PDB file with one MODEL, atoms N, CA, C and O in Angstrom:
MODEL        1
ATOM      1  N   UNK A   1     199.179 109.227 119.009  1.00  0.00           N
ATOM      2  CA  UNK A   1     197.727 109.116 118.066  1.00  0.00           C
ATOM      3  C   UNK A   1     197.903 110.427 117.154  1.00  0.00           C
ATOM      4  O   UNK A   1     198.487 111.459 117.484  1.00  0.00           O
ATOM      5  N   UNK A   2     197.261 110.154 115.924  1.00  0.00           N
ATOM      6  CA  UNK A   2     197.512 111.031 115.015  1.00  0.00           C
ATOM      7  C   UNK A   2     196.506 112.149 115.330  1.00  0.00           C
ATOM      8  O   UNK A   2     195.625 111.927 116.161  1.00  0.00           O
ATOM      9  N   UNK A   3     196.601 113.519 114.617  1.00  0.00           N
ATOM     10  CA  UNK A   3     195.691 114.284 114.630  1.00  0.00           C
ATOM     11  C   UNK A   3     194.316 114.268 113.759  1.00  0.00           C
ATOM     12  O   UNK A   3     194.500 113.808 112.632  1.00  0.00           O
ATOM     13  N   UNK A   4     193.173 114.611 113.992  1.00  0.00           N
ATOM     14  CA  UNK A   4     192.190 114.571 113.341  1.00  0.00           C
ATOM     15  C   UNK A   4     192.214 115.465 112.407  1.00  0.00           C
ATOM     16  O   UNK A   4     193.131 116.279 112.519  1.00  0.00           O
ATOM     17  N   UNK A   5     191.306 115.633 111.248  1.00  0.00           N
ATOM     18  CA  UNK A   5     191.204 116.488 110.233  1.00  0.00           C
ATOM     19  C   UNK A   5     191.283 117.954 110.949  1.00  0.00           C
ATOM     20  O   UNK A   5     191.968 118.939 110.670  1.00  0.00           O
ATOM     21  N   UNK A   6     190.064 117.663 112.255  1.00  0.00           N
ATOM     22  CA  UNK A   6     189.759 119.128 112.379  1.00  0.00           C
ATOM     23  C   UNK A   6     190.452 119.635 113.162  1.00  0.00           C
ATOM     24  O   UNK A   6     190.418 120.864 113.098  1.00  0.00           O
ATOM     25  N   UNK A   7     191.361 119.060 114.215  1.00  0.00           N
ATOM     26  CA  UNK A   7     192.266 119.246 114.988  1.00  0.00           C
ATOM     27  C   UNK A   7     193.617 120.053 114.068  1.00  0.00           C
ATOM     28  O   UNK A   7     194.320 120.939 114.554  1.00  0.00           O
ATOM     29  N   UNK A   8     193.755 119.518 112.699  1.00  0.00           N
ATOM     30  CA  UNK A   8     194.836 120.109 111.938  1.00  0.00           C
ATOM     31  C   UNK A   8     194.231 121.051 111.298  1.00  0.00           C
ATOM     32  O   UNK A   8     194.899 121.883 110.684  1.00  0.00           O
ATOM     33  N   UNK A   9     192.848 121.103 111.319  1.00  0.00           N
ATOM     34  CA  UNK A   9     192.332 122.584 110.512  1.00  0.00           C
ATOM     35  C   UNK A   9     192.376 123.855 111.433  1.00  0.00           C
ATOM     36  O   UNK A   9     192.637 125.002 111.068  1.00  0.00           O
ATOM     37  N   UNK A  10     192.033 123.375 112.841  1.00  0.00           N
ATOM     38  CA  UNK A  10     192.210 124.642 113.739  1.00  0.00           C
ATOM     39  C   UNK A  10     193.477 124.906 113.964  1.00  0.00           C
ATOM     40  O   UNK A  10     193.667 126.095 114.221  1.00  0.00           O
ATOM     41  N   UNK A  11     194.769 123.995 113.965  1.00  0.00           N
ATOM     42  CA  UNK A  11     195.938 124.456 113.980  1.00  0.00           C
ATOM     43  C   UNK A  11     196.495 125.367 112.863  1.00  0.00           C
ATOM     44  O   UNK A  11     197.278 126.281 113.122  1.00  0.00           O
ATOM     45  N   UNK A  12     196.083 125.101 111.659  1.00  0.00           N
ATOM     46  CA  UNK A  12     196.333 125.576 110.343  1.00  0.00           C
ATOM     47  C   UNK A  12     195.639 127.395 110.608  1.00  0.00           C
ATOM     48  O   UNK A  12     196.296 128.436 110.617  1.00  0.00           O
ATOM     49  N   UNK A  13     194.240 127.233 110.783  1.00  0.00           N
ATOM     50  CA  UNK A  13     193.476 128.345 110.867  1.00  0.00           C
ATOM     51  C   UNK A  13     194.292 129.242 111.889  1.00  0.00           C
ATOM     52  O   UNK A  13     194.651 130.384 111.602  1.00  0.00           O
ATOM     53  N   UNK A  14     194.512 128.731 112.906  1.00  0.00           N
ATOM     54  CA  UNK A  14     195.180 129.493 114.395  1.00  0.00           C
ATOM     55  C   UNK A  14     196.835 130.194 113.685  1.00  0.00           C
ATOM     56  O   UNK A  14     197.197 131.343 113.941  1.00  0.00           O
ATOM     57  N   UNK A  15     197.490 129.417 112.969  1.00  0.00           N
ATOM     58  CA  UNK A  15     198.498 129.879 111.922  1.00  0.00           C
ATOM     59  C   UNK A  15     198.290 130.642 111.243  1.00  0.00           C
ATOM     60  O   UNK A  15     198.977 131.663 111.242  1.00  0.00           O
ATOM     61  N   UNK A  16     197.191 130.454 110.327  1.00  0.00           N
ATOM     62  CA  UNK A  16     196.963 131.510 109.064  1.00  0.00           C
ATOM     63  C   UNK A  16     196.892 133.063 110.120  1.00  0.00           C
ATOM     64  O   UNK A  16     197.561 134.062 109.859  1.00  0.00           O
ATOM     65  N   UNK A  17     196.073 132.967 111.139  1.00  0.00           N
ATOM     66  CA  UNK A  17     195.653 134.333 111.912  1.00  0.00           C
ATOM     67  C   UNK A  17     196.796 135.007 112.129  1.00  0.00           C
ATOM     68  O   UNK A  17     196.861 136.223 111.953  1.00  0.00           O
ATOM     69  N   UNK A  18     197.797 134.289 112.527  1.00  0.00           N
ATOM     70  CA  UNK A  18     198.970 134.695 113.261  1.00  0.00           C
ATOM     71  C   UNK A  18     200.061 135.370 112.339  1.00  0.00           C
ATOM     72  O   UNK A  18     200.791 136.306 112.665  1.00  0.00           O
ATOM     73  N   UNK A  19     200.024 134.614 110.937  1.00  0.00           N
ATOM     74  CA  UNK A  19     201.016 135.118 110.128  1.00  0.00           C
ATOM     75  C   UNK A  19     200.076 136.216 109.359  1.00  0.00           C
ATOM     76  O   UNK A  19     200.778 137.163 109.005  1.00  0.00           O
ATOM     77  N   UNK A  20     198.733 136.374 109.001  1.00  0.00           N
ATOM     78  CA  UNK A  20     197.838 137.335 108.643  1.00  0.00           C
ATOM     79  C   UNK A  20     198.122 138.780 109.587  1.00  0.00           C
ATOM     80  O   UNK A  20     198.112 139.878 109.031  1.00  0.00           O
ATOM     81  N   UNK A  21     198.356 138.650 110.968  1.00  0.00           N
ATOM     82  CA  UNK A  21     198.236 139.627 111.719  1.00  0.00           C
ATOM     83  C   UNK A  21     199.794 140.143 111.664  1.00  0.00           C
ATOM     84  O   UNK A  21     200.038 141.348 111.728  1.00  0.00           O
ATOM     85  N   UNK A  22     200.678 139.306 111.561  1.00  0.00           N
ATOM     86  CA  UNK A  22     202.180 139.581 111.408  1.00  0.00           C
ATOM     87  C   UNK A  22     202.070 140.476 110.275  1.00  0.00           C
ATOM     88  O   UNK A  22     202.338 141.656 110.500  1.00  0.00           O
ATOM     89  N   UNK A  23     201.640 140.065 108.805  1.00  0.00           N
ATOM     90  CA  UNK A  23     201.953 140.763 107.739  1.00  0.00           C
ATOM     91  C   UNK A  23     200.864 142.174 107.644  1.00  0.00           C
ATOM     92  O   UNK A  23     201.110 143.087 106.857  1.00  0.00           O
ATOM     93  N   UNK A  24     199.814 142.191 108.433  1.00  0.00           N
ATOM     94  CA  UNK A  24     199.312 143.360 108.599  1.00  0.00           C
ATOM     95  C   UNK A  24     199.890 144.336 109.270  1.00  0.00           C
ATOM     96  O   UNK A  24     199.980 145.453 108.760  1.00  0.00           O
ATOM     97  N   UNK A  25     200.306 144.106 110.346  1.00  0.00           N
ATOM     98  CA  UNK A  25     201.417 144.730 111.155  1.00  0.00           C
ATOM     99  C   UNK A  25     202.448 145.787 110.424  1.00  0.00           C
ATOM    100  O   UNK A  25     202.671 146.980 110.632  1.00  0.00           O
ATOM    101  N   UNK A  26     203.013 144.784 109.421  1.00  0.00           N
ATOM    102  CA  UNK A  26     204.445 145.086 108.688  1.00  0.00           C
ATOM    103  C   UNK A  26     203.727 146.300 107.303  1.00  0.00           C
ATOM    104  O   UNK A  26     204.360 147.224 106.792  1.00  0.00           O
ATOM    105  N   UNK A  27     202.328 145.914 106.995  1.00  0.00           N
ATOM    106  CA  UNK A  27     201.870 146.459 106.039  1.00  0.00           C
ATOM    107  C   UNK A  27     202.224 145.463 104.693  1.00  0.00           C
ATOM    108  O   UNK A  27     202.271 145.927 103.554  1.00  0.00           O
ATOM    109  N   UNK A  28     202.355 144.690 104.860  1.00  0.00           N
ATOM    110  CA  UNK A  28     202.881 143.736 103.851  1.00  0.00           C
ATOM    111  C   UNK A  28     201.697 142.788 103.137  1.00  0.00           C
ATOM    112  O   UNK A  28     202.129 141.916 102.384  1.00  0.00           O
ATOM    113  N   UNK A  29     200.447 142.864 103.279  1.00  0.00           N
ATOM    114  CA  UNK A  29     199.384 142.224 102.725  1.00  0.00           C
ATOM    115  C   UNK A  29     199.515 142.676 101.256  1.00  0.00           C
ATOM    116  O   UNK A  29     199.969 143.761 100.892  1.00  0.00           O
ATOM    117  N   UNK A  30     199.014 141.609 100.400  1.00  0.00           N
ATOM    118  CA  UNK A  30     198.503 142.056  99.223  1.00  0.00           C
ATOM    119  C   UNK A  30     197.408 143.214  99.469  1.00  0.00           C
ATOM    120  O   UNK A  30     196.885 143.489 100.549  1.00  0.00           O
ATOM    121  N   UNK A  31     197.223 143.715  98.458  1.00  0.00           N
ATOM    122  CA  UNK A  31     195.836 144.707  98.541  1.00  0.00           C
ATOM    123  C   UNK A  31     194.646 143.861  98.199  1.00  0.00           C
ATOM    124  O   UNK A  31     194.556 143.015  97.310  1.00  0.00           O
ATOM    125  N   UNK A  32     193.582 144.322  99.238  1.00  0.00           N
ATOM    126  CA  UNK A  32     192.157 143.726  99.127  1.00  0.00           C
ATOM    127  C   UNK A  32     192.511 142.179  99.379  1.00  0.00           C
ATOM    128  O   UNK A  32     192.144 141.342  98.554  1.00  0.00           O
ATOM    129  N   UNK A  33     193.150 141.850 100.402  1.00  0.00           N
ATOM    130  CA  UNK A  33     193.119 140.571 100.846  1.00  0.00           C
ATOM    131  C   UNK A  33     192.549 140.442 102.188  1.00  0.00           C
ATOM    132  O   UNK A  33     193.112 141.072 103.083  1.00  0.00           O
ATOM    133  N   UNK A  34     191.390 139.637 102.517  1.00  0.00           N
ATOM    134  CA  UNK A  34     190.617 139.479 103.781  1.00  0.00           C
ATOM    135  C   UNK A  34     191.299 138.243 104.632  1.00  0.00           C
ATOM    136  O   UNK A  34     191.654 137.183 104.117  1.00  0.00           O
ATOM    137  N   UNK A  35     191.368 138.437 105.455  1.00  0.00           N
ATOM    138  CA  UNK A  35     191.614 137.333 106.617  1.00  0.00           C
ATOM    139  C   UNK A  35     191.034 135.898 105.955  1.00  0.00           C
ATOM    140  O   UNK A  35     191.692 134.858 105.952  1.00  0.00           O
ATOM    141  N   UNK A  36     189.954 136.005 105.509  1.00  0.00           N
ATOM    142  CA  UNK A  36     189.434 134.530 105.152  1.00  0.00           C
ATOM    143  C   UNK A  36     190.256 134.065 103.836  1.00  0.00           C
ATOM    144  O   UNK A  36     190.789 132.968 103.672  1.00  0.00           O
ATOM    145  N   UNK A  37     190.235 135.109 102.981  1.00  0.00           N
ATOM    146  CA  UNK A  37     190.988 134.849 101.499  1.00  0.00           C
ATOM    147  C   UNK A  37     192.442 134.170 102.095  1.00  0.00           C
ATOM    148  O   UNK A  37     192.852 133.088 101.674  1.00  0.00           O
ATOM    149  N   UNK A  38     193.045 134.838 102.971  1.00  0.00           N
ATOM    150  CA  UNK A  38     194.355 134.700 103.245  1.00  0.00           C
ATOM    151  C   UNK A  38     194.980 133.423 103.812  1.00  0.00           C
ATOM    152  O   UNK A  38     196.088 132.922 103.620  1.00  0.00           O
ATOM    153  N   UNK A  39     193.564 132.906 104.846  1.00  0.00           N
ATOM    154  CA  UNK A  39     193.143 131.466 105.618  1.00  0.00           C
ATOM    155  C   UNK A  39     193.368 130.531 104.494  1.00  0.00           C
ATOM    156  O   UNK A  39     194.367 129.823 104.358  1.00  0.00           O
ATOM    157  N   UNK A  40     192.299 130.595 103.661  1.00  0.00           N
ATOM    158  CA  UNK A  40     191.755 129.659 102.473  1.00  0.00           C
ATOM    159  C   UNK A  40     193.121 129.506 101.560  1.00  0.00           C
ATOM    160  O   UNK A  40     193.364 128.382 101.120  1.00  0.00           O
ATOM    161  N   UNK A  41     193.876 130.416 101.307  1.00  0.00           N
ATOM    162  CA  UNK A  41     195.152 130.016 100.441  1.00  0.00           C
ATOM    163  C   UNK A  41     196.079 129.093 101.311  1.00  0.00           C
ATOM    164  O   UNK A  41     196.865 128.395 100.672  1.00  0.00           O
ATOM    165  N   UNK A  42     196.093 129.016 102.369  1.00  0.00           N
ATOM    166  CA  UNK A  42     196.932 128.427 103.388  1.00  0.00           C
ATOM    167  C   UNK A  42     196.752 127.060 103.866  1.00  0.00           C
ATOM    168  O   UNK A  42     197.562 126.362 104.476  1.00  0.00           O
ATOM    169  N   UNK A  43     195.354 126.740 103.429  1.00  0.00           N
ATOM    170  CA  UNK A  43     194.866 125.497 103.790  1.00  0.00           C
ATOM    171  C   UNK A  43     195.061 124.183 102.580  1.00  0.00           C
ATOM    172  O   UNK A  43     194.679 124.488 101.450  1.00  0.00           O
ATOM    173  N   UNK A  44     195.596 122.846 102.752  1.00  0.00           N
ATOM    174  CA  UNK A  44     195.981 122.301 101.700  1.00  0.00           C
ATOM    175  C   UNK A  44     194.470 121.935 101.159  1.00  0.00           C
ATOM    176  O   UNK A  44     193.518 121.910 101.939  1.00  0.00           O
ATOM    177  N   UNK A  45     194.317 121.622  99.591  1.00  0.00           N
ATOM    178  CA  UNK A  45     193.728 121.083  99.012  1.00  0.00           C
ATOM    179  C   UNK A  45     192.594 120.212  99.787  1.00  0.00           C
ATOM    180  O   UNK A  45     191.381 120.406  99.861  1.00  0.00           O
ATOM    181  N   UNK A  46     193.536 119.026 100.423  1.00  0.00           N
ATOM    182  CA  UNK A  46     192.872 117.883 100.827  1.00  0.00           C
ATOM    183  C   UNK A  46     192.041 118.150 102.224  1.00  0.00           C
ATOM    184  O   UNK A  46     191.271 117.319 102.706  1.00  0.00           O
ATOM    185  N   UNK A  47     192.326 119.479 102.815  1.00  0.00           N
ATOM    186  CA  UNK A  47     191.557 119.404 104.187  1.00  0.00           C
ATOM    187  C   UNK A  47     190.373 120.857 103.636  1.00  0.00           C
ATOM    188  O   UNK A  47     189.640 121.301 104.520  1.00  0.00           O
ATOM    189  N   UNK A  48     190.301 121.323 102.587  1.00  0.00           N
ATOM    190  CA  UNK A  48     189.473 122.695 102.256  1.00  0.00           C
ATOM    191  C   UNK A  48     188.172 121.963 102.529  1.00  0.00           C
ATOM    192  O   UNK A  48     187.605 122.420 103.521  1.00  0.00           O
ATOM    193  N   UNK A  49     187.631 121.117 102.032  1.00  0.00           N
ATOM    194  CA  UNK A  49     186.243 120.548 102.318  1.00  0.00           C
ATOM    195  C   UNK A  49     185.614 120.409 103.892  1.00  0.00           C
ATOM    196  O   UNK A  49     184.454 120.255 104.274  1.00  0.00           O
ATOM    197  N   UNK A  50     187.014 120.543 104.702  1.00  0.00           N
ATOM    198  CA  UNK A  50     186.535 120.730 106.277  1.00  0.00           C
ATOM    199  C   UNK A  50     186.309 122.293 106.507  1.00  0.00           C
ATOM    200  O   UNK A  50     185.544 122.591 107.424  1.00  0.00           O
ATOM    201  N   UNK A  51     186.853 123.248 105.825  1.00  0.00           N
ATOM    202  CA  UNK A  51     186.730 124.610 106.188  1.00  0.00           C
ATOM    203  C   UNK A  51     185.502 125.249 106.338  1.00  0.00           C
ATOM    204  O   UNK A  51     184.807 124.898 105.384  1.00  0.00           O
ATOM    205  N   UNK A  52     184.907 125.989 107.038  1.00  0.00           N
ATOM    206  CA  UNK A  52     183.908 126.596 107.074  1.00  0.00           C
ATOM    207  C   UNK A  52     183.867 127.969 107.988  1.00  0.00           C
ATOM    208  O   UNK A  52     184.257 127.827 109.147  1.00  0.00           O
ATOM    209  N   UNK A  53     183.546 128.941 107.689  1.00  0.00           N
ATOM    210  CA  UNK A  53     183.628 130.673 107.864  1.00  0.00           C
ATOM    211  C   UNK A  53     183.288 130.309 109.588  1.00  0.00           C
ATOM    212  O   UNK A  53     184.009 130.948 110.354  1.00  0.00           O
ATOM    213  N   UNK A  54     182.513 129.582 110.103  1.00  0.00           N
ATOM    214  CA  UNK A  54     182.184 129.322 111.367  1.00  0.00           C
ATOM    215  C   UNK A  54     183.136 128.759 112.011  1.00  0.00           C
ATOM    216  O   UNK A  54     183.359 129.168 113.151  1.00  0.00           O
ATOM    217  N   UNK A  55     183.802 127.869 111.555  1.00  0.00           N
ATOM    218  CA  UNK A  55     185.305 127.437 112.537  1.00  0.00           C
ATOM    219  C   UNK A  55     186.242 128.349 112.481  1.00  0.00           C
ATOM    220  O   UNK A  55     186.935 128.442 113.495  1.00  0.00           O
ATOM    221  N   UNK A  56     186.544 129.248 111.364  1.00  0.00           N
ATOM    222  CA  UNK A  56     187.339 130.405 111.618  1.00  0.00           C
ATOM    223  C   UNK A  56     187.014 131.442 112.311  1.00  0.00           C
ATOM    224  O   UNK A  56     187.878 131.990 112.996  1.00  0.00           O
ATOM    225  N   UNK A  57     185.774 131.898 112.279  1.00  0.00           N
ATOM    226  CA  UNK A  57     185.273 132.847 113.568  1.00  0.00           C
ATOM    227  C   UNK A  57     185.770 131.982 114.861  1.00  0.00           C
ATOM    228  O   UNK A  57     186.665 132.438 115.572  1.00  0.00           O
ATOM    229  N   UNK A  58     185.276 130.952 115.095  1.00  0.00           N
ATOM    230  CA  UNK A  58     185.159 130.517 116.374  1.00  0.00           C
ATOM    231  C   UNK A  58     186.790 130.344 116.683  1.00  0.00           C
ATOM    232  O   UNK A  58     187.125 130.726 117.804  1.00  0.00           O
ATOM    233  N   UNK A  59     187.742 129.867 115.910  1.00  0.00           N
ATOM    234  CA  UNK A  59     189.455 130.001 116.071  1.00  0.00           C
ATOM    235  C   UNK A  59     189.838 131.419 116.536  1.00  0.00           C
ATOM    236  O   UNK A  59     190.579 131.754 117.460  1.00  0.00           O
ATOM    237  N   UNK A  60     189.085 132.229 115.586  1.00  0.00           N
ATOM    238  CA  UNK A  60     189.664 134.033 115.772  1.00  0.00           C
ATOM    239  C   UNK A  60     188.868 134.146 117.036  1.00  0.00           C
ATOM    240  O   UNK A  60     189.551 134.432 118.019  1.00  0.00           O
ATOM    241  N   UNK A  61     187.817 134.018 117.205  1.00  0.00           N
ATOM    242  CA  UNK A  61     187.366 134.493 118.791  1.00  0.00           C
ATOM    243  C   UNK A  61     188.141 134.185 119.978  1.00  0.00           C
ATOM    244  O   UNK A  61     188.491 134.996 120.836  1.00  0.00           O
ATOM    245  N   UNK A  62     188.421 132.706 119.945  1.00  0.00           N
ATOM    246  CA  UNK A  62     189.543 132.627 120.960  1.00  0.00           C
ATOM    247  C   UNK A  62     190.713 133.151 121.147  1.00  0.00           C
ATOM    248  O   UNK A  62     191.155 133.717 122.147  1.00  0.00           O
ATOM    249  N   UNK A  63     191.454 132.829 119.614  1.00  0.00           N
ATOM    250  CA  UNK A  63     192.638 133.533 120.096  1.00  0.00           C
ATOM    251  C   UNK A  63     192.796 134.814 120.393  1.00  0.00           C
ATOM    252  O   UNK A  63     193.710 135.218 121.112  1.00  0.00           O
ATOM    253  N   UNK A  64     191.925 135.548 119.866  1.00  0.00           N
ATOM    254  CA  UNK A  64     191.719 137.169 120.150  1.00  0.00           C
ATOM    255  C   UNK A  64     191.666 137.184 121.755  1.00  0.00           C
ATOM    256  O   UNK A  64     192.559 137.791 122.346  1.00  0.00           O
ATOM    257  N   UNK A  65     190.797 136.631 122.380  1.00  0.00           N
ATOM    258  CA  UNK A  65     190.196 136.321 123.841  1.00  0.00           C
ATOM    259  C   UNK A  65     191.499 135.799 124.242  1.00  0.00           C
ATOM    260  O   UNK A  65     191.809 136.257 125.342  1.00  0.00           O
ATOM    261  N   UNK A  66     192.440 134.952 123.720  1.00  0.00           N
ATOM    262  CA  UNK A  66     193.131 134.709 124.672  1.00  0.00           C
ATOM    263  C   UNK A  66     194.665 135.320 124.794  1.00  0.00           C
ATOM    264  O   UNK A  66     195.585 135.122 125.588  1.00  0.00           O
ATOM    265  N   UNK A  67     194.518 136.064 123.761  1.00  0.00           N
ATOM    266  CA  UNK A  67     195.849 137.441 123.735  1.00  0.00           C
ATOM    267  C   UNK A  67     195.568 138.708 124.385  1.00  0.00           C
ATOM    268  O   UNK A  67     196.421 139.560 124.633  1.00  0.00           O
ATOM    269  N   UNK A  68     194.265 138.793 124.663  1.00  0.00           N
ATOM    270  CA  UNK A  68     193.650 139.897 125.192  1.00  0.00           C
ATOM    271  C   UNK A  68     193.519 139.692 126.886  1.00  0.00           C
ATOM    272  O   UNK A  68     193.353 140.687 127.591  1.00  0.00           O
ATOM    273  N   UNK A  69     193.580 138.741 127.302  1.00  0.00           N
ATOM    274  CA  UNK A  69     193.520 138.383 128.822  1.00  0.00           C
ATOM    275  C   UNK A  69     194.762 138.730 129.311  1.00  0.00           C
ATOM    276  O   UNK A  69     195.025 138.563 130.502  1.00  0.00           O
TER     277      UNK A  69
ENDMDL
END
């Protein structure tokens, strides 16, 4: 069964958060790049209409709590 667009979006956001965190730890993020901007650049054009800040926040909260447990 193929992934729904929302499932694809959650996977892409989660990956974007992980990569952003790695770049941040290494100090290799471009200047003034927010996590939201970074994730937005990583989302394919055909899925951008599905993207919203609430979903990014929800995925970030889940990933953060899962790693702190």
